[in-house]
PARO-865262 format. One line per field, with one value per residue (C-alpha): residue number from 0; x, y, z. Coordinates in nm, 4 decimals, padded with zeros to 6 digits. Each point is the difference from the previous one (the first is absolute). Example, Ala and Ser with C-alpha at 12.3 -4.5 7.8 and 13.67 -1.06 7.14 Angstrom:
% PARO-865262
k = 0, 1
u = 01.2300, 00.1370
v = -00.4500, 00.3440
w = 00.7800, -00.0660
//
This chain:
% PARO-865262
k = 0, 1, 2, 3, 4, 5, 6, 7, 8, 9, 10, 11, 12, 13, 14, 15, 16, 17, 18, 19, 20, 21, 22, 23, 24, 25, 26, 27, 28, 29, 30, 31, 32, 33, 34, 35, 36, 37, 38, 39, 40, 41, 42, 43, 44, 45, 46, 47, 48, 49, 50, 51, 52, 53, 54, 55, 56, 57, 58, 59, 60, 61, 62, 63, 64, 65, 66, 67, 68, 69, 70, 71, 72, 73, 74, 75, 76, 77, 78, 79, 80, 81, 82, 83, 84, 85, 86, 87, 88, 89, 90, 91, 92, 93, 94, 95, 96, 97, 98, 99, 100, 101, 102, 103, 104, 105, 106, 107, 108, 109, 110, 111, 112, 113, 114, 115, 116, 117, 118, 119, 120, 121, 122, 123, 124, 125, 126, 127, 128, 129, 130, 131, 132, 133, 134, 135, 136, 137, 138, 139, 140, 141, 142, 143, 144, 145, 146, 147, 148, 149, 150, 151, 152, 153, 154, 155, 156, 157, 158, 159, 160, 161, 162, 163, 164, 165, 166, 167, 168, 169, 170, 171, 172, 173, 174, 175, 176, 177, 178, 179, 180, 181, 182, 183, 184, 185, 186, 187, 188, 189, 190, 191, 192, 193, 194, 195, 196, 197, 198, 199, 200, 201, 202, 203, 204, 205, 206, 207, 208, 209, 210, 211, 212, 213, 214, 215, 216, 217, 218, 219, 220, 221, 222, 223, 224, 225, 226, 227, 228, 229, 230, 231, 232, 233, 234, 235, 236, 237, 238, 239, 240, 241, 242, 243, 244, 245, 246, 247, 248, 249, 250, 251, 252, 253, 254, 255, 256, 257, 258, 259, 260, 261, 262, 263, 264, 265, 266, 267, 268, 269, 270, 271, 272, 273, 274, 275, 276, 277, 278, 279, 280, 281, 282, 283, 284, 285, 286, 287, 288, 289, 290, 291, 292, 293, 294, 295, 296, 297, 298, 299, 300, 301, 302, 303, 304, 305, 306, 307, 308, 309, 310, 311, 312, 313, 314, 315, 316, 317, 318, 319, 320, 321, 322, 323, 324, 325, 326, 327, 328, 329, 330, 331, 332, 333, 334, 335
u = -02.1570, -00.3556, 00.0654, 00.1644, -00.3167, -00.2160, 00.2152, -00.0275, -00.3800, -00.0063, 00.1931, -00.2108, -00.3241, 00.1226, 00.0941, -00.3472, -00.1330, 00.2221, -00.1242, -00.3640, 00.0703, 00.1067, -00.3759, -00.1811, -00.3148, -00.0646, -00.2641, -00.0771, 00.2009, -00.1032, 00.1246, 00.3598, 00.0606, 00.3247, -00.1821, -00.2164, 00.2570, 00.1380, -00.2919, -00.2048, -00.3630, -00.0454, -00.0159, -00.3093, 00.0145, 00.1967, -00.2206, 00.1414, -00.1052, -00.3624, -00.0088, -00.1463, 00.3316, 00.1389, -00.3273, 00.0572, 00.3489, -00.1252, -00.2715, 00.2488, 00.2232, -00.2775, -00.0941, 00.3770, 00.0191, -00.2676, 00.1330, 00.0996, 00.1345, 00.3207, 00.0926, 00.1498, -00.2766, -00.2798, -00.0908, 00.1682, -00.0575, 00.1349, -00.3049, 00.0716, 00.2848, -00.1302, -00.3583, -00.1458, -00.3095, 00.2634, 00.1758, 00.2365, 00.1430, -00.0681, 00.0689, 00.2419, 00.3645, 00.1122, -00.2260, -00.0546, 00.1206, 00.0467, -00.0785, -00.0293, 00.3414, 00.0685, 00.2644, 00.1744, -00.1604, -00.3266, -00.2410, -00.0185, -00.3375, -00.0599, -00.2172, 00.1951, 00.3259, 00.0346, 00.1113, 00.3015, 00.3545, 00.0262, -00.1538, 00.0388, 00.1812, 00.3224, -00.0845, 00.0958, -00.2774, -00.0121, -00.3777, -00.3300, 00.0325, 00.3237, -00.1134, -00.3119, 00.2268, 00.2177, -00.2312, -00.1055, 00.3374, 00.0899, 00.0222, -00.1223, -00.2984, -00.1623, 00.2584, -00.0376, 00.2851, 00.0785, -00.1544, -00.0912, -00.2298, -00.1854, -00.0604, -00.0932, -00.2659, -00.1580, 00.0188, -00.2088, -00.2975, -00.1694, -00.1461, 00.3516, 00.1204, -00.2721, 00.0655, 00.3794, -00.0564, -00.2401, 00.2180, 00.3272, -00.0994, 00.3530, 00.1624, 00.0534, -00.0292, -00.2309, 00.0390, 00.3344, 00.1577, 00.0893, -00.3517, -00.1548, 00.2027, -00.1050, -00.3673, 00.0131, 00.1937, -00.2441, -00.2951, 00.2294, 00.0353, -00.3760, 00.0167, 00.0076, -00.1637, -00.0870, -00.0663, -00.1103, 00.3822, 00.0055, -00.3188, 00.2036, 00.3113, -00.2225, -00.1201, -00.2934, 00.1153, -00.3148, 00.0920, 00.2275, -00.1303, 00.1873, 00.1367, 00.1212, 00.1583, 00.1967, 00.1013, 00.1279, 00.1888, 00.1479, 00.0943, 00.2024, 00.1398, 00.1591, 00.1558, -00.2396, -00.0381, 00.3779, -00.0475, -00.3705, -00.0860, -00.1080, -00.3129, 00.0328, 00.1016, 00.2879, 00.1029, 00.2155, 00.3597, 00.2184, 00.0983, 00.2000, -00.2062, 00.1534, 00.1319, 00.0725, -00.0318, 00.0564, -00.2871, 00.0661, -00.0802, 00.1921, -00.1481, 00.2530, -00.2291, 00.0916, 00.3655, -00.1319, -00.1059, 00.2990, 00.2826, 00.0950, 00.0793, -00.0756, -00.3468, -00.0339, -00.3320, -00.1383, -00.3651, -00.2477, -00.1903, -00.3565, -00.3113, -00.1851, -00.3596, -00.2529, 00.2547, -00.2693, -00.1226, 00.3320, 00.1606, 00.1932, 00.2923, 00.3707, 00.1741, -00.0420, -00.3709, 00.1360, -00.1950, -00.3787, -00.0887, 00.0019, 00.0908, 00.2908, 00.1230, -00.0091, 00.1949, 00.2594, 00.0678, 00.0191, 00.2724, 00.1893, -00.0439, -00.0033, 00.1672, -00.3125, -00.1899, -00.3477, -00.2541, -00.3462, -00.1758, 00.2563, -00.0638, -00.3732, -00.0061, 00.2106, -00.2520, -00.3055, 00.1583, 00.1089, -00.3420, -00.1236, 00.2176, -00.2442, -00.1571, -00.2886, 00.0596, -00.0765, -00.2951, 00.2005, -00.2045, 00.1682, -00.0579, 00.1072, -00.1421, 00.2178, -00.0181, 00.2963
v = 16.2881, 00.1123, 00.3570, -00.0814, -00.1994, 00.2817, 00.2635, -00.2423, 00.0058, 00.3738, 00.0505, -00.2493, 00.1640, 00.3701, -00.1104, -00.1236, 00.3252, 00.1710, -00.1846, 00.0642, 00.3714, 00.0179, -00.0660, 00.2629, -00.0360, -00.3593, -00.0400, -00.3503, -00.1121, -00.3566, -00.0457, -00.0323, -00.3303, 00.1065, 00.2970, -00.2349, -00.2315, 00.2579, -00.0848, -00.3010, -00.0464, -00.0959, -00.3770, -00.1709, -00.1053, -00.3401, -00.2891, -00.1661, 00.2859, -00.0515, -00.3670, -00.1113, -00.0368, 00.3275, 00.1890, -00.0971, 00.1401, 00.3292, 00.0242, -00.0351, 00.2620, 00.2469, -00.0177, 00.0403, 00.2995, 00.1733, -00.1345, 00.2534, -00.2594, 00.0011, 00.3276, 00.0688, 00.2428, -00.1866, 00.3112, -00.0645, -00.2574, -00.0239, 00.1646, 00.3074, 00.1048, -00.1942, 00.0665, -00.2246, 00.2324, 00.2785, -00.1977, -00.1384, 00.3196, 00.2428, 00.3158, 00.1484, 00.0809, -00.2554, -00.2136, 00.0223, -00.2814, -00.1165, 00.2794, 00.2520, -00.0523, 00.0286, -00.1550, 00.1626, -00.1494, -00.0015, -00.3069, -00.1585, -00.1624, -00.3700, -00.0254, -00.2217, 00.0198, -00.3713, 00.0572, 00.2251, -00.1167, 00.0442, 00.1832, 00.3370, 00.2976, -00.1550, -00.3655, -00.1419, -00.2515, -00.2520, -00.0487, 00.1018, -00.2739, 00.1232, 00.3583, -00.0710, -00.0918, 00.2993, 00.2792, -00.2198, -00.0175, 00.3684, 00.2055, 00.3178, -00.1874, -00.2790, -00.0439, -00.3642, -00.1109, -00.3206, -00.3046, -00.2056, 00.2790, 00.0300, -00.3678, -00.0022, 00.2549, -00.1778, -00.3463, 00.1287, 00.0393, -00.3333, 00.1144, 00.0898, -00.3477, -00.1626, 00.2312, -00.0641, -00.4003, 00.0134, 00.2233, -00.1953, -00.3488, -00.1274, 00.2530, -00.0869, 00.2351, 00.1708, 00.3575, 00.1249, 00.3288, -00.1227, -00.1446, 00.3402, 00.1499, -00.2804, 00.0611, 00.3868, -00.0461, -00.2318, 00.2552, 00.2898, -00.2093, 00.0168, 00.3943, 00.0747, 00.3032, -00.0619, 00.3178, 00.1320, 00.0021, -00.3729, -00.0356, 00.2119, -00.2319, -00.3075, 00.1494, 00.2297, 00.3025, 00.1971, -00.0433, 00.3079, 00.3477, 00.1752, 00.2302, -00.2832, -00.1790, 00.3169, 00.0320, -00.3645, 00.0773, 00.3085, -00.2121, -00.2393, 00.2784, 00.2222, -00.3191, -00.0718, -00.3718, -00.0631, -00.0599, 00.0038, -00.2943, -00.3591, -00.1178, 00.2359, 00.3247, -00.0342, -00.2084, -00.2243, 00.1782, 00.2201, 00.3423, 00.2948, 00.2896, 00.2982, -00.1973, 00.2853, 00.3198, -00.0511, -00.0387, 00.1230, -00.2682, -00.1312, -00.3526, -00.2096, -00.2689, -00.3482, 00.0587, -00.0074, -00.3683, -00.1034, 00.2064, 00.0569, 00.3708, -00.0341, -00.0555, 00.3080, 00.1815, -00.2922, -00.0773, -00.2517, 00.1693, 00.0391, -00.1322, 00.2762, -00.2113, 00.1838, 00.2950, 00.2731, -00.1649, -00.0805, 00.3429, 00.1682, -00.1044, -00.1229, -00.2063, 00.2836, 00.0988, 00.3525, 00.0898, 00.0502, 00.0369, -00.2467, 00.2509, 00.1319, -00.3648, -00.0305, 00.3061, -00.0814, -00.3577, 00.1539, 00.2266, -00.2160, -00.3253, 00.0779, 00.3483, 00.1496, 00.2940, -00.1153, 00.2527, 00.0522, -00.1750, -00.3099, -00.0106, 00.0244, -00.2819, -00.2327, 00.0731, -00.0900, -00.3404, -00.0797, 00.0717, -00.2853, -00.2481, 00.0433, -00.3285, -00.1605, -00.0897, -00.3434, -00.0396, -00.0454, -00.0020, 00.0185, -00.2973, 00.2102, 00.3198, 00.2909, 00.3218, 00.1951
w = -06.5819, 00.0665, -00.0435, -00.3405, -00.1036, 00.1065, -00.1907, -00.3255, 00.0405, 00.0282, -00.3124, -00.1890, 00.1160, -00.0742, -00.3331, -00.0684, 00.1459, -00.2416, -00.3030, 00.0939, 00.0516, -00.3793, -00.0943, 00.2110, -00.2192, 00.0896, 00.2605, -00.0582, 00.2833, -00.0147, -00.3410, 00.1326, 00.1813, 00.1176, 00.1723, 00.1975, 00.0904, 00.2351, 00.2210, 00.1136, 00.1450, 00.3531, 00.0375, 00.1820, 00.3637, 00.0095, -00.0322, 00.3010, 00.2285, -00.1288, 00.1057, 00.3353, 00.1568, -00.1403, 00.1003, 00.3527, 00.0013, -00.1659, 00.2395, 00.3071, -00.1810, -00.0501, 00.3816, 00.0932, -00.2175, 00.2026, 00.3270, 00.2418, 00.2687, -00.2353, 00.1481, 00.3442, 00.0982, -00.1768, -00.1970, -00.3544, -00.2689, -00.3514, -00.1165, 00.2152, -00.2437, -00.3048, 00.0023, -00.2460, -00.0542, -00.1032, -00.2602, 00.2494, 00.1481, 00.2758, -00.2209, 00.2526, -00.0769, 00.2603, 00.2234, 00.3712, 00.1890, 00.3571, 00.2447, -00.2985, -00.1281, -00.3719, -00.2201, -00.2758, -00.3093, -00.1552, 00.0486, -00.3528, -00.1099, 00.0452, -00.3079, -00.2811, 00.2300, -00.0471, -00.3430, 00.0801, -00.0075, 00.3725, 00.2895, 00.1830, -00.1703, 00.0268, -00.0733, 00.3439, -00.0174, -00.2870, -00.0136, 00.1603, 00.2448, 00.1422, -00.0068, 00.1973, 00.2970, -00.0034, 00.1469, 00.2799, 00.1747, -00.1151, 00.3163, -00.2051, -00.1490, 00.2007, 00.2437, 00.1236, 00.2027, -00.1705, -00.2074, 00.3042, 00.1447, -00.3308, -00.0050, 00.3654, -00.0537, -00.2941, 00.1680, 00.3028, -00.2467, -00.0592, -00.3345, -00.1127, 00.1158, -00.2322, -00.2819, -00.0187, 00.0383, -00.2875, -00.2314, 00.0970, 00.0668, -00.0458, 00.2443, 00.3487, 00.1779, -00.2346, 00.1186, -00.0851, -00.0783, -00.3529, -00.0467, 00.0900, -00.2854, -00.2334, 00.0732, -00.0400, -00.3209, -00.1311, 00.0561, -00.1441, -00.3141, -00.0663, 00.0088, -00.3747, -00.1538, -00.3703, -00.1890, -00.3487, -00.0748, 00.0354, -00.2480, -00.2319, 00.0094, -00.0596, -00.3107, 00.0713, -00.1840, 00.1214, 00.3787, -00.0166, -00.1461, -00.2689, 00.2799, 00.2073, -00.2807, -00.0980, 00.3662, -00.0277, -00.3118, 00.1709, 00.2900, -00.2258, -00.1973, 00.2742, 00.1531, 00.3006, -00.1174, 00.0164, 00.3810, 00.0338, -00.2272, 00.0362, 00.1785, 00.2884, -00.2007, 00.2498, 00.2825, -00.2145, 00.0466, 00.2221, -00.1377, 00.1404, 00.1035, -00.1895, -00.2804, -00.2160, 00.2443, 00.3636, 00.2327, 00.3411, 00.2908, 00.2850, -00.0428, -00.1641, -00.1177, -00.0905, 00.1088, 00.3572, -00.0644, -00.2189, 00.1391, -00.3660, -00.0610, -00.3702, 00.0993, 00.1842, -00.0466, -00.1949, 00.0754, -00.1230, -00.2926, 00.1359, -00.1996, -00.1647, 00.0210, 00.1898, 00.0134, 00.0146, 00.3296, 00.1818, 00.0778, 00.1264, -00.1990, 00.0029, 00.2596, 00.2560, -00.0876, -00.0677, -00.3146, 00.0285, -00.3641, -00.2804, -00.2573, 00.2081, 00.0511, -00.3819, -00.0536, 00.2592, -00.1435, -00.3356, 00.1116, 00.2370, -00.1617, -00.3771, -00.0051, -00.1783, 00.0583, -00.0618, -00.1231, 00.1763, -00.3068, 00.0500, 00.3644, -00.0276, -00.2772, 00.2075, 00.2912, -00.1986, -00.1084, 00.3575, 00.1362, -00.2474, 00.2012, 00.3205, 00.0385, 00.1645, 00.3846, 00.0845, 00.2354, 00.3370, 00.3222, 00.3309, 00.2196, 00.3011, 00.1041, -00.1214, 00.2235, -00.1383
//
């Protein structure tokens, strides 16, 4: 059912792209409300997280995000692979984990991730709260042996006992594995990166240059927005990698989670916000260049051989989605 809905959305958006392409002389992108309806500006941080109780939860989550005690060897934190000063990634194809082990997938950015339909490339976690708990027990990543050991480590620290009691006054005990994920997730829900593209969507038609607006128009006309639309320019659906022309990979993607052969090679469509900063690209980090990633997606997903001019124009637009990073200071000394 979800696949049918996704297909219908693609058909509708491709139809709009075709209609727009019939009027190539129209550079007034903002004049067509249907055009702008393909996207949405980033929302503000939820008011509940800005209230005193919410701020306690967020502050705890921020501390836990940088906490290396959550790894078996005490040398890794969430920030090790998802560096907040580096647009939420480490710019490596795959990230080094416990004892230098590496997984088989690229670490996606945490910025704006709470807006996605689900988490991880295969969507195995429903939200950022659930996702935050996965790497801690993953033997390749942070490698903690079990939930009890994670809780024990934090409970030995009096400052953590106080912080959890303040953030979870109705929970007894306050330090639980679920509450760890809840706190980290609350912090991640504050990680938004508003950009000039958001200003454009909110009505400031001078926020994007003429070249960037032309790139946006190209982005829609060639069909990129059929998957990379909405508030995240992606993150809202699953799609088969190699939809038109096969893409060689041994990773079967979502089918490994659902055991549904019809979902083989389906992955969550990544967000393109901040994309110039979050390479290398694709689920395996196999493509270093943004222009090459655009070219490959045009061919494998849309069946199109994009010209150098088209690729450059789309890249120009995508760079306009690079947003301002929130002022996040580590409450724990990071040495890695």
